[in-house]
C-alpha positions in Angstrom: 23.5 10.0 18.3 20.8 9.7 15.7 17.2 10.7 16.4 14.7 7.6 16.5 12.6 7.7 13.7 8.7 7.8 14.7 8.1 5.1 17.1 5.5 2.3 16.1 2.7 2.2 18.3 0.1 -0.4 18.8 -2.1 -0.4 15.9 -5.4 -2.0 15.8 -6.5 -1.5 12.3 -3.3 -2.4 10.6 -3.1 -5.4 12.9 -6.7 -6.3 11.8 -5.7 -5.9 8.1 -2.6 -8.4 8.6 -4.4 -11.0 10.5 -6.5 -12.2 7.6 -3.0 -13.0 5.9 -1.7 -14.5 8.9 -4.6 -16.9 9.2 -4.2 -17.6 5.6 -0.7 -18.4 6.2 -1.6 -20.8 9.1 -4.3 -22.6 7.1 -1.7 -23.3 4.4 0.9 -24.4 7.1 -1.6 -27.0 8.4 -2.6 -28.4 5.1 0.7 -28.6 3.7 -0.2 -27.3 0.4 1.6 -24.9 -1.9 0.9 -21.1 -2.0 -2.1 -19.6 -3.6 -4.5 -16.8 -4.0 -7.8 -16.3 -1.9 -9.9 -13.5 -3.4 -13.1 -12.0 -2.3 -15.2 -9.7 -4.4 -16.0 -6.5 -2.3 -17.8 -4.6 -4.9 -18.3 -4.2 -8.7 -20.2 -2.8 -11.5 -20.2 -2.3 -15.2 -16.8 -2.3 -16.2 -14.9 -2.4 -12.8 -14.6 -4.6 -9.6 -13.0 -4.6 -6.4 -11.5 -7.7 -4.8 -9.6 -8.5 -1.4 -6.7 -10.6 -2.6 -4.6 -12.7 0.0 -1.4 -14.6 -1.3 -0.1 -17.3 0.6 3.0 -18.2 -1.5 6.6 -18.2 0.1 10.1 -18.4 -0.6 9.7 -22.2 -1.6 6.9 -21.5 -4.2 8.1 -21.2 -7.7 7.0 -17.8 -9.4 4.8 -18.3 -12.5 3.9 -16.0 -15.2 0.2 -14.5 -15.3 -1.8 -11.7 -17.2 -3.9 -9.1 -16.1 -7.4 -9.6 -17.6 -8.0 -5.7 -17.3 -6.4 -2.5 -16.3 -5.3 -3.1 -12.7 -4.3 -1.3 -9.5 -3.8 -3.0 -6.6 -2.8 -1.4 -3.1 -0.5 -3.4 -1.2 -2.2 -3.5 2.6 0.1 -6.2 4.1 3.2 -8.3 3.4 5.6 -7.8 0.7 6.7 -9.3 -2.9 8.6 -8.8 -6.0 6.6 -7.9 -9.0 8.0 -8.5 -12.3 6.2 -6.1 -15.0 6.3 -3.8 -17.7 9.1 -1.9 -16.1 11.1 -4.8 -14.6 11.2 -5.8 -11.0 9.9 -3.7 -8.4 9.6 -4.4 -4.4 5.8 -4.1 -3.5 5.5 -2.8 0.2 2.3 -1.7 2.2 1.1 1.6 1.1 2.4 1.0 -2.7 0.5 0.2 -5.9 0.8 -2.5 -8.6 -0.2 -0.9 -12.0 -0.8 -3.3 -14.6 -2.2 -3.0 -18.3 -4.9 -5.3 -19.9 -3.3 -8.6 -21.3 0.2 -7.5 -19.7 2.3 -10.7 -18.6 3.6 -10.3 -15.1 5.3 -12.4 -12.4 5.0 -12.2 -8.4 7.8 -13.7 -6.2 8.2 -14.0 -2.5 11.7 -15.0 -2.3 12.3 -12.9 1.0 8.9 -13.2 2.9 5.7 -15.3 3.0 2.5 -13.6 1.8 0.8 -10.4 1.0 -2.6 -8.8 0.9 -4.0 -6.2 -1.6 -7.0 -4.3 -2.4 -7.3 -4.9 -6.2 -9.2 -2.7 -8.6 -9.9 -4.3 -11.9 -11.2 -2.1 -15.1 -12.3 -3.3 -18.4 -10.4 -2.1 -21.4 -13.0 0.2 -22.9 -13.9 1.4 -19.6 -10.4 2.5 -18.4 -9.9 4.0 -21.9 -12.7 6.3 -21.0 -10.9 7.2 -17.8 -7.6 7.7 -19.5 -9.4 10.2 -22.0 -11.2 12.0 -19.3 -8.2 12.4 -17.1 -6.4 14.1 -20.4 -4.0 11.1 -21.2 -2.9 12.0 -24.8 -4.2 9.5 -27.6 -1.4 6.7 -28.6 0.1 7.0 -25.2 -2.5 4.9 -23.3 -1.7 2.5 -20.7 0.5 2.6 -17.7 4.2 3.2 -18.3 5.5 2.1 -14.9 4.7 -1.1 -12.7 4.3 0.6 -9.5 3.8 3.8 -7.7 5.6 4.0 -4.2 3.6 5.3 -1.0 3.3 8.9 -2.2 1.7 12.0 -0.3 -0.9 12.3 -3.1 -2.2 8.5 -2.6 -2.4 8.4 1.1 -6.0 9.9 1.3 -7.3 7.3 -1.1 -5.2 4.7 0.4 -6.5 5.2 3.9 -10.1 5.3 2.5 -9.7 2.1 0.9 -8.1 0.7 4.4 -11.2 2.1 6.1 -13.6 0.5 3.6 -12.0 -2.7 4.1 -11.9 -2.9 7.8 -14.7 -0.5 9.1 -18.4 -0.3 8.8 -20.2 -0.1 5.4 -20.9 3.2 3.7 -17.8 3.6 1.4 -18.7 4.2 -2.4 -16.4 1.7 -3.8 -17.4 2.7 -7.3 -16.3 6.4 -6.7 -13.1 5.2 -4.8 -12.2 3.0 -7.9 -12.7 6.3 -10.3 -10.7 8.5 -8.2 -8.0 5.7 -7.9 -7.9 5.2 -11.8 -7.7 9.0 -12.5 -5.1 9.4 -9.7 -2.9 6.7 -11.1 -3.0 7.7 -14.5 -2.1 11.3 -13.4 1.0 10.1 -11.3 2.0 7.5 -13.8 2.5 10.0 -16.4 5.0 11.9 -14.5 7.2 9.2 -13.2 10.3 7.8 -15.0 10.3 4.6 -16.7 12.2 1.6 -15.4 12.4 -0.4 -12.6 14.6 -1.0 -9.6 18.0 -2.4 -10.9 19.5 -3.7 -7.5 21.2 -7.0 -6.8 18.9 -9.8 -5.2 20.8 -9.2 -1.8 19.4 -5.6 -1.6 15.9 -7.0 -2.1 16.4 -9.3 0.6 17.8 -6.8 3.2 15.0 -4.1 2.6 12.2 -6.8 2.7 13.3 -7.8 6.1 13.5 -4.3 7.4 10.1 -3.8 5.6 8.4 -6.6 7.4 10.2 -5.5 10.7 8.7 -1.9 10.4 5.3 -3.7 9.6 5.1 -6.3 12.4 6.9 -4.1 15.4 4.3 -1.9 16.6 5.6 -0.5 19.7 9.6 0.0 19.3 11.1 3.0 18.4 13.4 2.5 15.4 16.7 4.5 14.6 18.3 4.7 11.3 21.4 3.1 12.6 19.4 0.3 14.2 17.9 -0.7 11.0 20.8 -0.4 8.9 22.8 -2.5 11.3 19.9 -5.4 11.1 20.2 -4.9 7.2 23.9 -5.3 7.6 24.9 -2.1 5.8 26.1 1.1 6.8 23.7 3.9 7.5 24.6 5.5 4.2 24.2 2.7 2.1 21.1 1.4 3.8 19.4 4.7 3.4 20.0 4.8 -0.3 19.4 1.1 -1.0 15.9 1.4 1.1 14.9 4.6 -0.6 16.0 3.2 -4.1 13.9 0.1 -3.7 10.6 1.7 -1.9 10.7 5.0 -3.1 10.9 6.6 0.2 13.5 7.3 3.1 13.0 5.0 6.2 11.9 8.2 7.9 9.3 8.9 5.1 8.1 5.7 5.1 7.5 5.0 8.6 5.7 8.6 9.0 3.6 8.0 6.0 2.3 4.5 7.2 1.3 6.1 10.6 -0.4 8.9 9.0 -2.5 6.3 6.9 -3.2 4.4 10.2 -4.2 7.6 11.8 -6.4 8.6 9.0 -8.0 5.3 9.0 -8.7 5.4 12.5 -10.3 8.7 12.5 -12.8 7.8 10.0 -14.1 4.6 11.6 -13.3 5.2 15.4 -14.7 7.6 18.1 -11.4 7.9 19.9 -10.2 11.4 20.8 -7.8 13.0 18.2 -5.1 13.2 20.7 -5.3 9.5 21.7 -5.4 8.3 18.2 -2.2 10.6 17.8 -0.3 9.3 20.8 -1.4 5.6 19.7 0.2 6.2 16.2 3.5 7.2 17.5 3.3 10.9 17.9 4.5 12.4 21.1 2.9 15.6 20.6 -0.5 16.4 19.3 0.8 19.8 17.5 3.1 17.7 15.6 0.7 15.3 14.7 -1.5 18.0 13.3 1.0 19.7 11.3 2.2 16.3 9.9 -1.3 15.4 9.1 -2.4 18.7 7.4 1.1 18.4 5.2 -0.2 14.9 4.1 -3.8 15.3 3.7 -4.4 19.0 3.2 -6.7 19.3 6.3 -6.7 18.9 9.8 -7.8 15.7 11.4 -11.0 16.9 12.6 -11.8 18.1 9.2 -10.8 15.0 7.6 -12.9 13.0 10.3 -16.0 15.1 9.2 -15.6 14.7 5.5 -15.4 10.9 6.0 -18.8 10.7 8.2 -20.6 13.0 6.2 -20.1 10.8 3.0 -21.3 7.6 4.9 -24.1 9.5 6.6 -25.2 10.7 3.0 -26.1 7.0 2.2 -23.4 7.1 -0.6 -23.2 3.6 -1.4 
């Protein structure tokens, strides 16, 4: 028998992030209008801006082409969508990042599920060029080569900080976070292969359904066999298809999501580490400590102290 993947426990802050999307979808249903965007500026400065973007489009809304006004990095925090950009078609899921170059055409579609929510970081072209130069990007090869960063270990910390900034008390330096994110994305993009996921529409539909199941079921243990059966695939083919479209195996995807949630709660809650570990689906605190240190490079308690130190210093 296959061992259960890390169970999904009740998660207050992921639910809090998703609730704004749910409310927007409810308003759309009541009004009877087509899907659209609701944007709220979180922070901004000379050459950069951060926005909370909620999209209410669904399967019956026709995708339309848009263009990035500046270099763009968008962290997906809820929902899912298909993104057609520089590298072809990609499936965007919570924890992944959209990468877009200034003036680049793109298209977003919600053929297999309604709505998404992102934290979008926008950079003026000259501002981002300076960041690329400082990060060591070779002249003549500027701009993103790929359209997506999957949920990677290297991005877990910055994503958890963004989650905390979206849901927790004031104190996060969005300017510093936007700069760190730009450098990190530039560095990681340079090491990823070109090309999007070449998969049939049915594969996108199956994986989207499972991703949304994982996001929505907060208290059920999930097995590879059970998820594969719901997707209508053999465990082997489901594993290959899920990893191909999300960049992670199902086990890695669930584990990484739970660790991001734990990191967010450590920074903005005063609950005990053991309680957070249990709430996030870890049955043993020692396993949680090892997994957390592997993901973030520090212990849960050190991570909590570093986040509070930054806020208490008055860093805005």
